[in-house]
DRENBA-901961 format. One record per residue (C-alpha): x, y, z. Coordinates in steps of 0.25 Angstrom, whole numbers, padded with zeros to 4 digits, always signed. Each point is the difference from the previous one (the first is absolute). Layout:
BEGIN
XYZ...
END
This chain:
BEGIN
-0115-0099+0262-0002-0002-0015+0010+0004-0011-0008+0011-0008+0010-0001-0011-0005-0014-0005-0008+0000-0012-0008-0012+0004-0006-0001+0014+0005-0011+0008-0009-0012+0005+0004-0008+0012-0008-0013+0001+0001-0006+0014-0005-0015+0000+0003-0012+0010-0001-0009-0012+0006-0001-0013+0002-0012-0010+0009+0006-0010+0004+0013-0005+0005+0005-0014+0014-0004-0003+0005+0013-0005-0004+0006+0015+0013-0006+0005+0009-0012-0002-0006-0007+0012-0014+0003-0004-0004-0013-0004+0005-0008+0013-0010+0006+0009-0013-0007+0004-0008+0003+0012-0013-0007-0003-0012-0003+0009-0012+0002-0009-0005+0008-0012+0006+0014+0005+0014-0005-0004-0004-0003-0014-0008+0013-0001+0011+0009+0006+0010-0006-0009-0008+0002-0013-0004+0014+0003+0015+0003+0003+0003-0006-0013-0011+0007-0008+0003+0013+0005+0015-0002-0002-0002-0004-0014-0008+0011-0003+0011+0010+0004-0004+0004+0014+0010+0004+0010-0004-0011+0010+0007-0006+0011-0004-0012+0009+0003-0002+0015-0002-0014+0006+0005-0008+0012+0014-0007-0001-0006-0014+0002+0015-0005+0000-0002-0015+0002-0013+0000-0010+0009+0007-0011+0012-0009+0003-0006-0014+0001-0014+0000-0009+0000+0005-0014-0013-0004-0007-0001-0006-0014-0005+0014-0004+0012+0007+0005+0009-0010-0007-0007+0004-0013+0002+0015+0003+0015-0002+0003+0002-0004-0015-0005+0014-0004+0012+0007+0007+0008+0006-0010+0009+0010+0006+0003+0007+0014-0008+0013+0001+0007+0011+0009-0013+0006+0004-0005-0009+0011-0015+0002+0003-0002-0011+0010+0001+0004+0015+0001-0011+0010-0004+0003+0014+0009-0007+0009-0002-0005+0014+0001-0013+0008-0015+0000+0000-0001-0006-0013+0014-0004-0004-0002-0015+0005-0014-0003-0003-0004-0012-0008-0013+0007-0005-0005+0014-0002-0011-0001+0011+0001-0007+0013-0012-0008+0008+0004+0009+0012-0007+0014-0001+0011+0006+0009+0011-0005-0010-0008+0007-0011-0002+0013+0008+0016+0000+0003+0003-0002-0015-0010+0011-0004+0006+0010+0009+0014-0003-0004-0004+0001-0015-0006+0014+0003+0011+0005+0008+0010-0004-0011-0008+0006-0011-0002+0013+0007+0014+0002+0006+0008-0005-0011-0007-0003-0013-0008+0013-0002+0011+0009+0003+0008-0007-0010-0011-0001-0011-0007+0014+0003-0013-0004-0006-0010+0009-0006-0011-0010+0003+0000-0013+0009-0009-0011-0003-0002-0009+0011-0007-0015+0001-0008-0006+0011+0001+0000+0015+0015-0002+0001+0002+0013-0006-0012+0008+0007+0009+0009+0009+0007+0005-0012-0011+0010-0005-0001+0006+0014+0015+0004-0001+0000+0004-0015-0012+0010+0003+0008+0006+0011+0012+0001-0010-0009+0006-0011+0002-0012-0010-0014-0005-0006-0002-0014+0002-0009-0010-0006-0005-0012+0009-0004-0012-0007-0010-0010+0007+0003-0014-0005-0006-0008+0012-0008+0004+0012+0010-0004+0011+0007+0008+0010+0007+0001+0014+0001+0010+0011+0009+0004+0011+0003+0011+0009+0008+0013-0003+0010-0004+0010+0002-0013-0007+0002+0007-0013+0010+0009+0006+0007-0012+0007+0003-0005-0014+0007+0012-0004-0011+0008-0006-0002+0015+0004-0015-0001+0001-0001+0013+0007+0004+0006-0014-0013-0004-0006-0010-0004+0011-0011+0009-0005+0000-0008-0013-0001-0014+0006-0013-0007+0003-0004-0003+0014-0010-0009+0005-0005+0010+0010+0000+0015+0000+0014+0006+0001+0003+0013+0006+0014+0000-0001+0012-0010-0001+0003+0000+0015-0015-0004+0002+0000-0011-0011+0014-0005+0003-0002-0013+0007-0015-0004+0000-0006+0006-0013+0003-0011-0011+0004+0005-0014-0006-0007-0012+0009-0002-0011-0009-0003-0012-0010+0012+0005+0012+0009+0002+0004-0003-0015-0015+0004-0004-0001+0011+0009+0014+0007-0002+0001-0003-0016-0002+0011-0009-0007-0010-0009-0005-0014+0001-0004-0011-0009-0005-0014+0000+0004-0011-0010-0013+0000-0007-0011+0011-0001-0012-0009+0004+0007-0004+0013+0002+0015+0004-0015+0001-0003-0003-0012+0009+0007+0007+0011-0007+0013-0001-0013-0006-0001+0003-0009+0013-0002-0014-0007+0011-0007+0008-0002-0002+0015+0014-0003+0002+0005+0014-0002+0002+0008+0012-0010+0012+0001+0012+0009+0003+0008-0005-0013-0012+0001-0008-0004+0014+0005+0014+0005-0004-0001-0007-0014-0013+0007-0001+0006+0014+0004+0010-0002-0012-0011-0004-0010-0008+0012+0003+0012+0009-0001+0003-0006-0014+0013-0006+0006-0003-0014-0002-0001-0009-0013+0001-0015-0004+0011-0004-0010-0001-0015-0005+0013-0008+0002+0004-0009-0012+0006-0014-0001+0015-0001-0001+0005+0000-0014+0006-0014+0002-0015-0005-0002+0000-0001-0015-0004-0014-0006+0007+0004-0013+0014+0001+0008-0002-0008+0012+0010-0010+0002-0007-0008+0010-0011-0005-0010+0002-0013-0008-0005+0008-0012+0000+0015-0002-0012+0006-0007-0007+0013-0003-0015+0004-0003+0000-0006-0014+0006-0014+0003-0005-0002+0014-0009-0012-0001+0009-0011-0003+0012+0006+0008-0009+0001+0013-0004-0015-0002+0014-0004-0001+0003+0008+0013-0012-0007+0006+0004-0014-0002+0015+0003+0004-0005+0006+0013-0010-0012+0002+0011-0010-0002+0009+0007+0010-0010+0001+0010-0006-0015-0002-0013+0005-0004-0009-0007-0011+0007+0005-0013-0011+0005-0008+0001+0013-0010-0015+0001+0001-0001+0000+0014-0005+0014+0006+0012+0004+0010-0003+0010+0012+0012+0007+0006+0001+0006+0013+0012+0010+0000-0002+0008+0013+0004-0004+0014-0010-0009+0008-0005+0011+0009-0014-0001+0005+0000+0014+0005+0002+0007-0013+0001-0010-0012-0014-0008+0002+0006-0014+0000-0010-0005+0010-0011+0003-0011+0007-0010-0009+0002-0010+0010-0015+0000+0003-0003-0003-0014+0012-0008-0004-0004-0014-0002-0014+0005-0006+0007+0007-0011+0009-0012-0004-0011-0010+0001-0009+0009-0009+0010+0000-0011+0006-0013+0003-0001-0006-0014+0008+0012-0006+0012-0003+0010-0002+0013+0007+0012+0004+0007+0006+0009+0011+0015+0005+0002+0004+0008+0012+0014+0007+0000-0001+0007+0013+0004+0000+0014-0009+0002+0012-0008-0006+0012-0011-0005-0009+0010-0010-0008-0004-0010+0010-0014+0001-0002+0000-0003-0014+0010-0011+0001-0010-0006+0010-0011+0001-0010+0008-0006-0011+0004-0012+0009-0013-0002+0005-0007-0001-0014+0012-0007-0006+0001+0011-0011+0015+0001-0001+0000-0002-0015-0009+0012-0001+0006+0010+0010+0014+0005+0003+0003+0008+0012+0015+0006-0001+0008+0009+0008+0003+0013-0007+0010-0001-0010+0003+0011-0011+0003-0009-0012-0012-0008+0003-0009+0013+0002+0004+0004-0014-0003-0013-0006-0014-0002+0006-0004+0014-0005+0004-0005-0014-0006-0014+0002-0014+0004+0007-0013+0004-0006-0005+0007+0012+0006+0007+0013-0007+0002+0012+0000+0013+0009-0013+0000+0009+0007+0010+0009-0008+0007+0011+0007+0012-0003+0012+0004-0010+0007+0013+0001+0005-0003-0014+0004-0014-0003+0009-0004-0011-0004-0015-0004-0013+0005-0006+0009+0009-0010+0010-0011-0002-0009-0011-0004-0006+0007-0012+0013+0002-0005+0002-0015-0001-0014-0002-0005-0005-0006+0014-0013+0007+0003-0003+0005+0015-0011-0004+0009-0001+0010+0010-0008+0007+0011-0003+0014-0005+0008+0009+0010+0011+0010+0000+0010-0001-0011-0007-0012-0006-0012+0009-0003+0010+0009-0007+0006-0010-0009-0010-0011-0003-0013+0002-0007-0010-0012-0002+0002-0008-0013-0011+0003-0010+0003-0008-0013-0012+0006-0008+0006+0014+0002+0015-0004-0001+0002+0007+0014+0006-0004+0014+0011-0009+0005-0005-0009+0011-0011-0004+0010-0005+0008+0011-0008-0003+0012-0006+0012+0009-0004-0007+0013+0011-0006+0008-0004-0015+0003+0002-0013-0006-0012+0000-0008+0005+0012-0007+0013-0006-0003-0008-0013-0005-0008+0009-0009+0012+0006-0006+0006-0013-0003-0012-0004-0007+0001+0011-0009+0015-0003-0002-0003-0014-0004-0011+0005-0010+0009+0008-0007+0010-0013+0000-0011-0007-0007-0001+0010-0011+0004-0004-0014+0015+0000-0001+0001+0012-0010-0008+0008+0009+0009-0002+0012+0012+0002-0008-0005+0013-0006-0003+0005+0014+0013-0005+0007+0008+0007-0012-0007+0013+0002+0001+0000+0016+0016-0003-0001+0001+0011-0010-0008+0010+0008+0007-0004+0013+0014+0002-0006-0004+0014-0003-0007+0003+0012+0008-0006+0011+0014+0007-0001+0009+0007+0009+0001+0011-0011-0014+0003+0003+0002+0000+0016+0012+0008-0002-0007+0011-0008-0010+0001+0011+0010+0002+0010+0008+0010-0008-0013+0008-0002-0002-0001+0016+0015+0004+0003-0002+0012-0010-0013+0004+0007+0007+0001+0014+0013+0006-0006-0007+0010-0009+0010-0002-0011+0004-0011-0010+0006-0012+0005+0008-0003-0013+0006+0011-0008+0008-0003-0013+0015+0004+0003+0003+0003-0014-0013+0008-0003+0003+0008+0013+0014+0003-0005-0005+0005-0013-0010+0009+0007+0010+0006+0009
END
């Protein structure tokens, strides 16, 4: 299947979501967007970083025709300006099917629609894209690509499966074949909910789990933070099905599982961010953050006070994962305690708990101290720059990005010590000149309240102390949270799986030959 004459091995990254791609990967690259969550940003940034370092990387995504045609984000408009010329070597491969041609968004609220789209995507990738690309290694992302590792293993192609979220679907072998996939070809590499003797026995009544199949069949797996992998192995999350945990443990015990942290999109940079009122860096953050704060306050109808402590909620308002119910329990208590300081909250997030916070605001008449806004990309960027603290009291967090973005802008995280948060945030210790945020270990409202108290104690520190610490945190975060480092770790993993270098200098190779 693969081309043995290639100097560099070829990587095919398969993802259901992508925000943007490097302009040099094709003249249409920067038009493409299919985003439902953080996976989109991560996939795009990884592809970009690998490509920029010289890797022979290709990407396969569904052809969300309507999304591509009708909705171009501000980020993509910026990317369009970077197009210099048309490149003949097109490395973007669109899987085409009516299942996703006319969608208005990446994922449907109907599970059957998502299943149909996933099966169409897998069919087109395996039947058309893989034969064209002839990859040496396939890198799959999340449940929608979960059947591909089984087929790749049968074809003898090494496959990495990245777990971004613990979500899955299941269906029968008969349903898979009805959608045009030869399930019998790889039936022994699929994960069935019940013991499978042969494909005929399992055809109609033995469901195939997509996410667990990806884990079971892949040659190597990774989670998007080292600590989340450890939490799964140690059984700290009851929502993870026992059979999925067992397969992850099997990979872990076989030294075929690791955790690689994601990194924020490069667009999150306070020195170049065009969505800010005033751009700034570590050395001049103090005055600039105050200007951004006042600008945000004026636009949202809050009390305009540069000295007011401002808390920002950057994640969706989801009580299952994000812990917004913890904040709701203590919300007015926090505002009341620091009333004289004009303490304020800004929410830039969608989700069912919006109505809860709006009701609290209306009941207590605190409209001048709280703004509850729908998600808006420009407003999100400004809020990072204007805020002093962000809130991430997540019950679990496979990786998380806001806690890495916020320190770049000099906004310190207040977060539950779990998953990727544990890997990226350490308690601030001013006397030791270490740490970058405030963590609480017990997932309850009082734990969050305690962490807010710690944050406010820091806020009341002498101005010079605060400025020194925030400058340090911003500087260290800019060095730590980069896609260059993420790409380096993926390159090392690819090379481990391939047992050969991923990037060979063409000129050096010509000389040696």
